[in-house]
ZABA-353216 format. One line per field, with one value per residue (C-alpha): residue number from 1; residue in one letter; x, y, z. Coordinates in steps of 0.001 Angstrom, whole numbers, plus 524288, in hexadecimal, padded with zeros to 5 digits. Layout:
<pts>
n = NUM	...
res = A	...
xx = X	...
yy = Y	...
zz = Z	...
</pts>
This chain:
<pts>
n = 1	2	3	4	5	6	7	8	9	10	11	12	13	14	15	16	17	18	19	20	21	22	23	24	25	26	27	28	29	30	31	32	33	34	35	36	37	38	39	40	41	42	43	44	45	46	47	48	49	50	51	52	53	54	55	56	57	58	59	60	61	62	63	64	65	66	67	68	69	70	71	72	73	74	75	76	77	78	79	80	81	82	83	84	85	86	87	88	89	90	91	92	93	94	95	96	97	98	99	100	101	102	103	104	105	106	107	108	109	110	111	112	113	114	115	116	117	118	119	120	121	122	123	124	125	126	127	128	129	130	131	132	133	134	135	136	137	138	139	140	141	142	143	144	145	146	147	148	149	150	151	152	153	154	155	156	157	158	159	160	161	162	163	164	165	166	167	168	169	170	171	172	173	174	175	176	177	178	179	180	181	182	183	184	185	186	187	188	189	190	191	192	193	194	195	196	197	198	199	200	201	202	203	204	205	206	207	208	209	210	211	212	213	214	215	216
res = M	V	I	R	M	T	Y	T	G	K	S	G	A	I	F	A	R	I	C	L	K	S	R	R	S	H	I	S	V	R	H	M	A	M	A	V	V	G	S	L	D	E	S	V	E	E	G	P	R	F	S	P	L	D	L	R	D	H	V	V	I	M	A	L	F	D	Q	L	V	S	E	A	E	V	E	S	V	W	H	V	W	R	M	R	H	L	A	F	F	Q	E	P	F	W	R	L	L	L	L	L	P	N	V	N	L	E	Q	L	Y	E	Q	A	A	R	V	A	D	I	E	T	A	Y	L	G	R	Q	S	V	F	M	A	I	R	H	V	K	H	C	L	P	R	A	D	W	K	E	L	L	D	V	P	I	V	P	I	A	V	M	G	I	G	S	Q	G	K	G	I	I	F	A	T	N	D	T	T	N	L	R	V	R	K	L	I	D	K	V	W	K	K	H	Y	E	L	R	Y	A	P	E	D	D	L	I	Q	L	L	E	E	E	Q	Q	E	R	L	T	R	A
xx = 7B5CE	7B618	7B78B	7B27C	7B34D	7AA05	7A9F4	79C4A	79313	792A8	79FB6	7A66E	7A47F	7AC11	7A601	7AB7A	7A371	7A776	7A159	7A0E0	79CB6	79083	78CB9	79035	7925D	7958A	79E24	7A44E	7B19B	7B711	7B3F2	7B88C	7C56F	7C815	7C488	7CD51	7D892	7D6E5	7D78D	7E42A	7EBD3	7F291	7F393	7F8F7	80646	806C3	8035A	809B3	80C68	8050F	80D38	807B5	8135E	80D83	8007F	7FCE8	7EEE9	7EF9B	7E302	7E85A	7F54D	7EE88	7E541	7F10C	7F7C8	7EBA4	7E9D1	7DC4E	7E088	7EBAC	7F633	7F0BC	7E33D	7E8BC	7F05A	7E44A	7DCCB	7E890	7E7C3	7D99A	7DD73	7E80F	7DD65	7D583	7D782	7CE23	7C3B1	7C687	7C758	7CB47	7C988	7D563	7DC7A	7D80D	7C9E8	7CCD0	7CFEB	7C145	7C00D	7C708	7BD94	7C2A7	7C60C	7BF5C	7B977	7B770	7C592	7C9DD	7C063	7C536	7D351	7D07A	7CA42	7D630	7DF68	7D6F4	7D772	7C8C7	7C47E	7BC51	7AEC2	7A9AB	79BD5	79423	7865F	77EBA	78844	78679	777A8	77780	78033	77817	76B8F	771A6	77730	76B21	762CB	76B9A	76CC6	7633E	75F5E	766F4	7739A	771CE	76FA8	77C33	783DD	77DCB	7807C	78F40	78D56	791FA	78C5E	78C3C	79199	792ED	78E6C	798C5	795BB	79E69	798DE	794BE	796E3	78BB3	78C0E	7968A	79556	79EBB	79BB9	7A0D8	7A26B	7AB11	7B0BF	7B604	7BFBC	7B585	7B4C8	7A646	7A42D	7A91C	7A2E0	795C7	796E8	79B34	78F4F	784F0	78AB8	78E94	79392	79FF3	7A266	7ACF5	7AEA1	7B1DC	7B3C9	7AA37	7A72D	79B79	79495	7952F	78F75	78472	78144	7804A	77772	76E89	76E73	76B39	75FF3	75AF1	75B95	7546D	749B5	7485E	74664	73C40
yy = D5A20	D5AE2	D67E7	D695B	D75E6	D7856	D8349	D8879	D93EB	DA219	DA89A	D9B76	D9AC2	D8FB4	D8869	D7E2A	D72D1	D6D14	D5FDE	D5B08	D4D75	D5278	D5E03	D667F	D7502	D7EC4	D8A54	D951C	D90AF	D9DDE	D9A76	D8C94	D9152	D9999	D8E35	D84D3	D8E69	D9064	D81C8	D8139	D89F5	D7E62	D758A	D7FA5	D7E65	D7052	D7301	D7A73	D88D5	D92E3	D9BAB	DA598	DA264	D94DB	D9A11	D95F8	D9AF4	DA789	DACE9	DAB9D	DB198	DBD3E	DBEBA	DBFCF	DC948	DD1EF	DD0CA	DCAE0	DC12E	DC0B7	DB665	DB23E	DB047	DA822	D9FF5	D9D6B	D9895	D90EC	D885E	D8548	D82A7	D795F	D7176	D7054	D6195	D60CE	D67D1	D6318	D717A	D7393	D822F	D8AEA	D905E	D9E6A	D9AB0	D9816	DA689	DA863	DA25F	DADA4	DB5DB	DC331	DC0B2	DC84E	DBD5B	DC586	DC9E6	DBBB9	DB7D6	DC32F	DBF59	DB162	DB640	DBE9A	DB337	DAB00	DB606	DB862	DC643	DCEC7	DD139	DDE15	DDED8	DE7BC	DE82C	DE71B	DDD4F	DD4B4	DD5F3	DD1FD	DC63D	DC1EA	DC24F	DBB5B	DB019	DAF0C	DAE05	DA35A	D9AAE	D91F3	D97B9	D8D59	D9074	D9F02	D9CBD	D94C4	DA026	DA9BD	DA10B	DA297	DAD89	DAD62	DB906	DBBB1	DC96B	DCB2C	DC52E	DC2C9	DC164	DB6AD	DB435	DA693	DA121	DA93D	DB280	DB093	DB556	DBB58	DB5F9	DBB8B	DB5FC	DB8E2	DAB2A	DA988	D9EB5	D95E4	D8A0A	D890C	D961A	D91CB	D846D	D8AC1	D946B	D897C	D81BA	D8C34	D94B6	D8D4B	D991B	DA109	DA876	DAFAA	DB12E	DBD6F	DC0F8	DCA10	DCC34	DC462	DD01A	DD761	DCBD2	DC9F8	DD86B	DD7FE	DCC11	DD324	DDF84	DD7E1	DD12C	DDE0B	DE46C	DD8EA	DD98F	DE837	DE64D	DDB86
zz = 9EE77	9DF9A	9D8BF	9CAF1	9C301	9B7D6	9ADDA	9AC11	9ACA2	9A8B0	9A60C	9A6B3	9B53E	9BB7F	9C69D	9CF9A	9D42C	9E11E	9E348	9F13E	9F553	9FC03	9F363	9E7A1	9E796	9DCC7	9DFE7	9D7F8	9D37D	9D790	9E596	9E391	9DDF2	9E9EA	9F2BB	9EB50	9EB1A	9F9AF	9FBE1	9F419	9FD52	A038E	9F7A8	9EE1E	9F47C	9EFCE	9E185	9D64B	9D867	9D069	9C7A4	9BDE7	9B53E	9B30D	9AE14	9A03E	99F6E	99767	99D0A	9AAD2	9A6C3	9A070	9ABFD	9B4E0	9AB9E	9AAF4	9B9B6	9B880	9C2E7	9CC84	9CD46	9DA74	9D486	9C95B	9D2FA	9DB46	9CF60	9CA88	9D698	9D337	9C518	9C9E7	9D088	9C3F4	9C36B	9CEFF	9C71A	9B92F	9B5C4	9A793	9A585	9A2DB	9AEAE	9AC0F	9AE34	9BC67	9BDBE	9BC38	9C9B8	9D037	9D84F	9D407	9C5D5	9BAEA	9B2DA	9A6AA	9A686	9A6E1	99C16	993DF	99677	99256	985C7	9829E	98506	97BD5	971B9	97275	96F92	97878	972D2	96DF4	9734A	96A60	96FCB	9630F	95D58	9694F	968DC	95A8A	95D18	968CF	960E5	95550	95D50	965D6	9598C	953F0	95FE9	9672F	97449	97BD7	9748F	976A7	98529	985E6	9805D	989DC	99580	99397	98EE4	980CE	97977	96ACB	968EB	95A23	94D57	9430F	93497	92F0F	92194	91D9A	92B43	93092	93C00	94624	9540E	95DB3	96B39	977E8	9857B	9910A	99266	984A2	987AC	98DB7	984B9	98778	98092	97341	97482	9772E	96BFB	962CF	966E5	96530	95A5F	94E23	946A9	9477F	95428	95B85	96A2A	971DB	98021	986F4	9956D	999E2	99FFA	99302	98BB2	9956F	994E9	98613	986AE	99024	987E1	97B85	98262	9879B	97A1F	9741D	97E5D	97C61	96DC2	96FA2
</pts>
Protein backbone atom coordinates (compact mmCIF):
# COMPACT_ATOMS: atom_id res chain seq x y z
CA MET A 1 0.00 0.00 0.00
CA VAL A 2 1.29 3.48 -0.86
CA ILE A 3 -0.01 6.53 0.98
CA ARG A 4 0.15 9.90 -0.72
CA MET A 5 -1.08 13.15 0.85
CA THR A 6 -2.05 16.08 -1.31
CA TYR A 7 -2.98 19.62 -0.31
CA THR A 8 -6.02 20.77 -2.22
CA GLY A 9 -9.55 22.05 -2.15
CA LYS A 10 -11.63 24.58 -0.28
CA SER A 11 -10.25 25.79 3.04
CA GLY A 12 -6.97 24.06 2.31
CA ALA A 13 -8.51 20.67 2.84
CA ILE A 14 -5.95 17.90 2.99
CA PHE A 15 -6.78 14.58 1.46
CA ALA A 16 -4.96 11.30 1.53
CA ARG A 17 -4.85 9.04 -1.46
CA ILE A 18 -4.39 5.38 -0.69
CA CYS A 19 -3.43 3.43 -3.77
CA LEU A 20 -3.98 -0.31 -3.65
CA LYS A 21 -2.80 -2.75 -6.28
CA SER A 22 -6.33 -3.58 -7.36
CA ARG A 23 -8.12 -0.24 -6.87
CA ARG A 24 -7.86 3.38 -5.70
CA SER A 25 -9.92 5.03 -3.02
CA HIS A 26 -10.01 8.59 -1.64
CA ILE A 27 -10.76 9.10 2.02
CA SER A 28 -10.79 12.09 4.33
CA VAL A 29 -7.36 12.46 5.86
CA ARG A 30 -9.01 12.98 9.24
CA HIS A 31 -10.26 9.42 9.09
CA MET A 32 -6.97 8.24 7.66
CA ALA A 33 -5.04 9.93 10.46
CA MET A 34 -7.07 8.12 13.09
CA ALA A 35 -6.58 4.83 11.25
CA VAL A 36 -2.83 5.36 10.94
CA VAL A 37 -2.50 6.39 14.56
CA GLY A 38 -4.45 3.30 15.57
CA SER A 39 -2.10 1.11 13.56
CA LEU A 40 0.86 2.69 15.33
CA ASP A 41 -0.13 1.50 18.80
CA GLU A 42 2.38 -1.32 18.70
CA SER A 43 5.12 0.38 16.69
CA VAL A 44 5.23 3.66 18.63
CA GLU A 45 7.13 1.92 21.41
CA GLU A 46 9.99 1.37 18.98
CA GLY A 47 10.27 4.98 17.76
CA PRO A 48 11.14 8.33 19.35
CA ARG A 49 9.00 9.47 22.26
CA PHE A 50 6.80 12.53 21.88
CA SER A 51 7.53 15.45 24.20
CA PRO A 52 5.82 18.87 24.03
CA LEU A 53 9.15 20.36 25.14
CA ASP A 54 10.61 19.38 21.76
CA LEU A 55 7.97 21.25 19.75
CA ARG A 56 9.31 23.98 17.47
CA ASP A 57 6.16 24.89 15.52
CA HIS A 58 4.92 28.16 17.07
CA VAL A 59 1.35 27.62 15.90
CA VAL A 60 1.21 24.26 17.67
CA ILE A 61 2.80 25.74 20.79
CA MET A 62 0.27 28.59 20.89
CA ALA A 63 -2.62 26.22 20.15
CA LEU A 64 -1.60 24.18 23.18
CA PHE A 65 -1.18 27.31 25.31
CA ASP A 66 -4.64 28.59 24.30
CA GLN A 67 -6.12 25.10 24.80
CA LEU A 68 -7.33 24.84 21.22
CA VAL A 69 -5.94 21.31 21.23
CA SER A 70 -4.84 18.94 23.94
CA GLU A 71 -1.39 17.47 24.39
CA ALA A 72 -2.83 14.04 23.61
CA GLU A 73 -4.27 15.31 20.32
CA VAL A 74 -0.94 16.88 19.32
CA GLU A 75 0.84 13.66 20.16
CA SER A 76 -1.55 11.60 18.04
CA VAL A 77 -0.93 13.85 15.03
CA TRP A 78 2.80 13.95 15.74
CA HIS A 79 2.99 10.22 15.09
CA VAL A 80 1.40 10.79 11.67
CA TRP A 81 3.79 13.68 11.01
CA ARG A 82 6.71 11.40 11.92
CA MET A 83 5.61 9.09 9.11
CA ARG A 84 5.60 11.93 6.56
CA HIS A 85 8.46 10.34 4.59
CA LEU A 86 5.93 7.70 3.49
CA ALA A 87 3.69 10.42 2.05
CA PHE A 88 6.24 13.03 0.89
CA PHE A 89 4.29 15.45 3.05
CA GLN A 90 5.92 18.90 3.15
CA GLU A 91 3.36 21.06 4.96
CA PRO A 92 4.17 22.54 8.39
CA PHE A 93 3.39 20.39 11.42
CA TRP A 94 0.52 22.64 12.59
CA ARG A 95 -1.47 21.88 9.46
CA LEU A 96 -1.84 18.30 10.60
CA LEU A 97 -3.85 19.62 13.54
CA LEU A 98 -6.52 20.33 10.93
CA LEU A 99 -6.96 16.57 10.70
CA LEU A 100 -8.25 16.30 14.24
CA PRO A 101 -11.98 15.49 14.29
CA ASN A 102 -12.95 17.94 17.04
CA VAL A 103 -10.65 20.87 16.31
CA ASN A 104 -12.06 24.31 15.47
CA LEU A 105 -10.50 24.96 12.08
CA GLU A 106 -11.09 28.70 12.12
CA GLN A 107 -9.40 29.09 15.49
CA LEU A 108 -6.33 27.34 14.11
CA TYR A 109 -6.30 29.46 10.95
CA GLU A 110 -6.62 32.59 13.07
CA GLN A 111 -3.81 31.40 15.34
CA ALA A 112 -1.58 30.78 12.33
CA ALA A 113 -2.31 34.27 11.03
CA ARG A 114 -1.37 35.83 14.39
CA VAL A 115 1.88 33.87 14.53
CA ALA A 116 2.66 35.12 11.00
CA ASP A 117 1.82 38.69 12.12
CA ILE A 118 -1.14 38.95 9.74
CA GLU A 119 -3.93 41.25 10.90
CA THR A 120 -7.57 40.28 11.29
CA ALA A 121 -9.77 41.99 8.70
CA TYR A 122 -12.35 44.63 9.40
CA LEU A 123 -15.33 43.65 7.26
CA GLY A 124 -17.31 46.79 6.57
CA ARG A 125 -20.23 45.75 4.39
CA GLN A 126 -20.19 48.62 1.88
CA SER A 127 -16.40 48.70 1.77
CA VAL A 128 -16.36 45.00 0.91
CA PHE A 129 -19.06 45.40 -1.74
CA MET A 130 -17.11 48.23 -3.39
CA ALA A 131 -13.89 46.20 -3.39
CA ILE A 132 -15.63 43.11 -4.80
CA ARG A 133 -17.11 45.10 -7.67
CA HIS A 134 -13.85 46.89 -8.40
CA VAL A 135 -11.75 43.71 -8.56
CA LYS A 136 -14.42 41.77 -10.42
CA HIS A 137 -14.54 44.55 -13.02
CA CYS A 138 -10.74 44.52 -13.41
CA LEU A 139 -10.19 40.78 -13.71
CA PRO A 140 -11.02 38.22 -16.38
CA ARG A 141 -13.85 35.92 -15.31
CA ALA A 142 -11.51 32.92 -14.96
CA ASP A 143 -9.21 34.81 -12.57
CA TRP A 144 -12.14 36.02 -10.49
CA LYS A 145 -13.46 32.46 -10.25
CA GLU A 146 -10.05 31.25 -9.06
CA LEU A 147 -10.14 33.73 -6.20
CA LEU A 148 -13.65 32.73 -5.20
CA ASP A 149 -12.80 29.04 -5.24
CA VAL A 150 -10.36 29.50 -2.32
CA PRO A 151 -12.09 31.84 -1.30
CA ILE A 152 -9.98 35.00 -1.41
CA VAL A 153 -12.21 38.07 -1.17
CA PRO A 154 -11.33 41.73 -1.80
CA ILE A 155 -12.54 43.68 1.24
CA ALA A 156 -11.25 47.24 0.74
CA VAL A 157 -9.84 49.53 -1.94
CA MET A 158 -6.73 51.50 -1.06
CA GLY A 159 -5.69 54.68 -2.86
CA ILE A 160 -1.91 54.62 -3.27
CA GLY A 161 -1.21 57.48 -5.65
CA SER A 162 0.73 56.88 -8.84
CA GLN A 163 0.76 53.11 -8.33
CA GLY A 164 -3.00 52.94 -8.83
CA LYS A 165 -5.53 51.38 -6.52
CA GLY A 166 -4.35 48.73 -4.12
CA ILE A 167 -6.63 46.11 -2.64
CA ILE A 168 -6.91 44.49 0.76
CA PHE A 169 -7.77 40.81 0.29
CA ALA A 170 -8.99 38.50 3.01
CA THR A 171 -9.04 34.74 3.39
CA ASN A 172 -9.11 32.33 6.29
CA ASP A 173 -5.97 30.39 5.32
CA THR A 174 -3.53 33.30 5.11
CA THR A 175 -0.34 31.26 5.48
CA ASN A 176 -1.16 28.97 2.58
CA LEU A 177 1.52 29.68 -0.04
CA ARG A 178 -1.05 29.10 -2.77
CA VAL A 179 -2.96 32.19 -1.61
CA ARG A 180 -0.17 34.69 -2.27
CA LYS A 181 0.88 32.94 -5.46
CA LEU A 182 -2.66 33.19 -6.77
CA ILE A 183 -3.05 36.85 -5.83
CA ASP A 184 0.35 37.65 -7.35
CA LYS A 185 -0.76 35.95 -10.55
CA VAL A 186 -4.12 37.65 -11.00
CA TRP A 187 -3.57 41.04 -9.32
CA LYS A 188 -0.55 42.95 -10.60
CA LYS A 189 -0.98 45.96 -8.32
CA HIS A 190 -0.27 46.54 -4.66
CA TYR A 191 -2.26 44.47 -2.16
CA GLU A 192 -2.33 43.50 1.49
CA LEU A 193 -3.64 40.30 3.06
CA ARG A 194 -5.85 39.91 6.13
CA TYR A 195 -7.42 37.03 8.04
CA ALA A 196 -11.20 36.62 8.11
CA PRO A 197 -13.40 33.59 8.87
CA GLU A 198 -14.50 31.80 5.73
CA ASP A 199 -18.20 31.82 6.68
CA ASP A 200 -18.12 35.61 7.03
CA LEU A 201 -16.50 36.02 3.62
CA ILE A 202 -18.96 33.70 1.91
CA GLN A 203 -21.87 35.51 3.53
CA LEU A 204 -20.61 38.86 2.25
CA LEU A 205 -20.18 37.45 -1.26
CA GLU A 206 -23.75 36.20 -1.19
CA GLU A 207 -25.08 39.50 0.15
CA GLU A 208 -23.22 41.49 -2.51
CA GLN A 209 -24.65 39.27 -5.23
CA GLN A 210 -28.14 39.61 -3.81
CA GLU A 211 -27.86 43.41 -3.63
CA ARG A 212 -26.60 43.55 -7.21
CA LEU A 213 -29.48 41.39 -8.44
CA THR A 214 -31.98 43.54 -6.54
CA ARG A 215 -30.66 46.68 -8.23
CA ALA A 216 -30.76 45.13 -11.71
